[in-house]
C-alpha positions, 0 to 999 in steps of 0.5 A, a space after each residue: 513543460 513541453 510534454 509533447 516535445 519530450 515525447 517526440 524523443 521517446 517516439 524514436 524508440 519502439 519502446 513507446 507502445 501506447 499514448 493516452 491523451 487526457 484532455 484538460 478540464 476547465 471549471 470555475 468555482 461556485 460561491 460559498 454558501 451564504 451562511 459561511 462566516 465572512 471571517 472564514 471566507 476572507 481567510 480562505 481568499 488570502 490563500 487563493 480559495 474563492 469558492 467551491 467546485 460542485 463536488 466540494 459543495 455537494 460534500 460540504 452540504 452533506 456534512 452540514 446536514 449531519 451525514 457522514 461523507 467519503 469524497 473519492 476524487 482525483 489528486 489535487 481535486 480539493 478534498 482537503 477544503 471540504 473538511 477544513 471548511 466544515 470545521 472552520 465554520 463550526 469552530 467560528 460558530 462554537 469555539 469549544 467544538 473539536 475535531 480529530 484529523 487522522 492521516 496515514 503518515 506523520 508527514 501528512 499531518 505536519 503538512 496539513 498543520 501548515 495549511 491550517 495555520 495559513 488560514 490564521 483563524 484564531 478560533 482554530 487551535 491546531 496541533 499535531 499529536 503523534 509519536 514525534 510530539 515531545 512528551 512535555 508538550 502533550 499535556 498542552 495539546 490535550 488542554 489547548 488544541 481544538 483541532 488535533 492532527 494525528 494518525 491511527 497508530 497514535 489514536 490506538 496507542 496514545 489517545 484511546 488508552 488515555 481517554 479520561 484525559 480526552 473526555 472534554 475533547 470527545 464530548 465536544 467532538 464535531 468532526 473526525 477526518 480520515 484522510 487518504 482512506 484508500 490506504 486503509 485496506 487489507 490488514 492495515 485497513 482492518 486495524 484502522 476499522 477496529 480503532 475507529 470503532 473503539 473511538 466511536 464507542 468512547 466518544 459515545 461514552 462521553 456524550 459526543 456525536 461526531 460526523 465522519 469525513 473520509 477523503 480517498 483516491 478513486 476506488 471502486 467501492 468508496 461507500 462500502 470502504 467507508 462503511 466497513 472502516 467506520 461501521 456507519 452509513 456514508 454518502 459517497 461523492 465521486 464526481 470530480 468537478 475540479 480543473 486539470 491541465 492536459 496530461 499525456 500518459 505514455 506506456 513504455 515496454 523496454 525492448 527485448 534484448 535476448 530473443 532466446 530468453 525473452 529478457 528485456 532491457 531493465 525497466 529500472 535502467 530505462 526509467 533512470 535514463 528518463 529521469 536523468 533526461 528530464 533533469 537535464 532539460 530542467 524538468 522537475 520529476 518524481 520517479 516511483 519504484 515499488 521497493 526501497 532498494 529499487 528507489 535507491 537504485 533509480 536515484 543512483 542510476 539517474 545521477 550517474 550521467 548528470 553534471 555535478 550541479 544537477 547530480 546533487 539535486 537528485 535524491 531518493 525518499 522512502 520509508 525506513 529513513 529517520 524522521 529528520 532525514 525525511 523532513 529535510 527531503 520534504 522541505 527541499 522538494 517543496 522549496 524547489 531545491 531538488 530537480 528529481 526524487 526517486 521514491 517508493 509509494 511514501 510520496 504517493 500520498 497528498 503531502 505538498 511537495 511543490 509543483 512537479 511536471 513529470 512522473 515516471 512509474 517503474 512498473 505498475 504499482 499494483 492498483 489503478 488507484 495507486 497508478 493515478 495517485 502517482 501519475 497525479 503527483 505531476 501536473 498543475 491546473 493550467 499546464 500540461 504534464 507527463 506521466 510514463 509507466 515503464 513496464 517491468 519484466 513481470 506478467 501483470 505489466 506485460 499483460 497491461 501494456 498489451 491491454 491499455 484499455 485495462 489500464 485506462 478504461 476500467 474502473 478502479 479496483 475495490 479496496 478490501 477491508 475485513 473487520 471480522 478477521 479474528 487475528 485483528 479483532 481479538 487484540 482490539 477487543 482486549 484493548 477496548 475492554 482495557 479502556 473501559 469494560 464492555 457491555 452487551 449493548 456496546 458489543 451489539 452496536 460496535 462489534 456484532 461479529 464478536 461473540 466467538 472472539 470474546 469466547 476465545 479471549 475468555 478461554 485464554 484468560 485475557 478477559 472475564 465477565 463480571 456484572 454483565 460486562 467484559 473486563 480485561 484481566 491481563 496485567 500488561 497493556 494489550 495495546 503494546 502487542 498490536 502492530 498495525 503496520 506490519 505482518 507482525 513481529 518486532 521492528 528491527 533497527 539497522 545500525 552502523 557497526 562502527 559508529 552505532 548510528 541508526 540507519 533505518 528500520 525494517 519489520 520482522 516479516 522483511 528482516 529475514 529476507 532483507 537484512 540477513 547476515 551477508 545481505 547487501 543493504 542500500 541507503 541513499 546510494 551507499 551500500 552496506 553489508 549486514 554483519 550480524 542479525 541479532 534476533 534477540 535484540 532485534 537489530 541488524 549490524 551493518 558496515 559500509 561496503 562496495 561489492 559488485 554484487 547484490 543478494 537475494 534470499 532463498 527459502 522453503 515453504 510448507 503449507 497445510 490446509 486447516 479448513 475450507 470456507 468455500 468451494 468451486 470449480 473451474 470451467 475445465 472441471 478443476 476443484 477450487 477452494 478458499 479457506 484457512 491454511 498454515 504456512 511455514 517459511 524458512 530462509 535457508 540461504 542467499 544468492 550473490 548476483 552480479 550487479 551488471 549481469 544478474 549472474 549467480 556468483 555463489 549461494 551461501 547457507 543461512 541458519 535462521 528459524 522458521 516463521 509461521 503464519 495462519 492465513 487465508 488461501 485459494 487453491 486448486 486440486 488438479 486431478 490426474 484427468 486434467 494433467 492427462 488432458 494437458 499431456 504433461 509427464 510426471 517429470 514435467 509436472 513440478 515445473 509446469 505447476 511452479 510456472 503456473 503458480 508464479 504467473 498466477 501470483 503475478 496476475 492477481 493484482 489485476 483482479 484484487 487490490 494488492 501487490 504480488 509481494 502481499 501474497 505467497 504461493 506453493 505448488 507441488 506435484 502431490 499435496 497430502 491434503 488434496 491428494 493431488 497436484 495442487 497450486 496454492 496462493 495465500 495472503 501474506 498476513 495473519 488471518 488473511 487480508 481479503 486478497 485471495 478471497 477476491 481472487 477466488 471470486 474472480 478466478 475465471 478472469 484471473 486464470 484467463 489473463 494468466 494463460 493469455 500472458 504466458 501463452 503470448 510471451 515471446 520468450 522460448 522457455 520462460 522469462 520474468 515477463 511470464 513465469 519467472 518471479 523476483 521473489 522465488 525462494 527456489 531460484 526459479 527452478 524448476 520452471 516449464 513454460 510450455 507445461 504451464 500453458 498446457 496446464 492452465 488451458 486444461 484447467 480452463 477446458 481449453 485447447 493449448 496448441 
């Protein structure tokens, strides 16, 4: 595509605030190692692979030398070839050797199966083994496949509990691959870490000794991430030596349309116009949005101004769709039947969706790793491509578009994984004991931090010690209680009331806010109204609707300090804490807002039960002296603290690998546990996810960026770019922007005038 020509159209608009030109990189592959079987070399040649780039050769040599390797390089840099070549060489030399490939999504596993089969190597008998594999076919996979492609969920729930049937496979296991390892962060990553320890234990039990290869987008701590996930030492390969085409990366900030309120033109509207314009010019693009609703709206808005022939080639794609719908969209993309797709991060990963020329990001996706993954979905090795990040009316986005060096020049964030989280560790220890009684030697090797968790499991009667081993005592299967993907609870089905058709799913942590009675739910441009939320049957009944409003839940949150792990102090002398808190949240109402104006039409009460959470948090106990130094009156203090809390949550992704939706917050003029005004920011997952711990350790930079963003925002009284939050359960009331600036400055020991 002519990226520069298209950008010339954007430059007429003052929205273009920064353009980064990323030059093309040329490279030629080196030869394959001489001892690679000629059959493998020939078959790779048939699919266009003629050699290895330098980073591929480095990683491949390390694997063959018996080391564990993580390859953390850019999108389309050929990471897959490293592990495919390693197993192909092993399988040709010894057809009885086996390999296990793990992907974060079912779609990726099936995409990789297609690529492996293209090699047409008779020594590789590959098959997918996941929740979509028919039960009748599973015994055939266990008996015949020497390459099994699966996901951590199926490994946890379907393979490890049935390990006796996999004994021969584990004995001959030469390679375990964890693809897109950067996705395994936070609570999900902690679950994956436990599953991989259980795998290592059972492989050792059956006499196997596999090497691990992890493939990841660029992260700040690849070796540490790999070692925390697997529990063994790793070599990290991070220098990308693959060729790339030129990429133009533009930062757009929609113009202010109301000087008084500081409101900007909607990033979603701006992005949809970009996607539509690209489609009109025949440019194949992908638009990334940060929520399911936003992805639906991005596609719908883009379609509105297009000719019918083009309009039908613009679709949305997201989690929650049924498997057959997702597969059809993936085929349409790969076959060039679509000109544009609007997606959540579900298409951020490495599934083959054909050649794209442009990527449009609606807002900063939360991490530089995700940003580069999304931008990298557009581009071919020898042709130019375009990436456009459209800033949202949020504090972090507004900070970044005025600090482009933080976008392009800072290293990628560290991925946080905490295998010691007791809320994750204890259920997996119960699963391990159920799979095979645990010995003290195994505890020391695979779970050295487990003694306290074992004691709690014994106290609850879930395990018992007999003959120097820990045995599972329960009658049920503990694996069924572990939900690796969500913040906990059940999965709710979304069902069309009139037909009984399954529309999609939503986990319990989102159900109360997204599919409460009266909520408007979007699916492929169609609107549905939730008629009933069945809390016993875990289903939301919906019917088609066409209102001119959307809905937003209102809630109340209480927080209680359970324990302090670490203490500190800001440069302004404000005590800061990191520790355990108990959070109670209850959705009490929802607002109906006009689609065009955002005006609140009415607020409807709801009667839903509270949800509770024990998690980790960072908090500041703001003493009266700091409030006095900030000259904040007693009546203004709640609004000042509330505004500072919102802004801090919005800027947390600057210093921690997260999205603002991964955390929650509470502010109050007086909290009984601190005896003072307090601001809390907590992880939105049981036991914590390492997010607020990272915030606690970089609190000074976090608060400095928060103060700068709020202080420099051009609005008069506070807006979404600084202190208003899209997830506020109180409807962004009360908020005091000036008070937040004064309070943050005083916390940092600064003047605010």
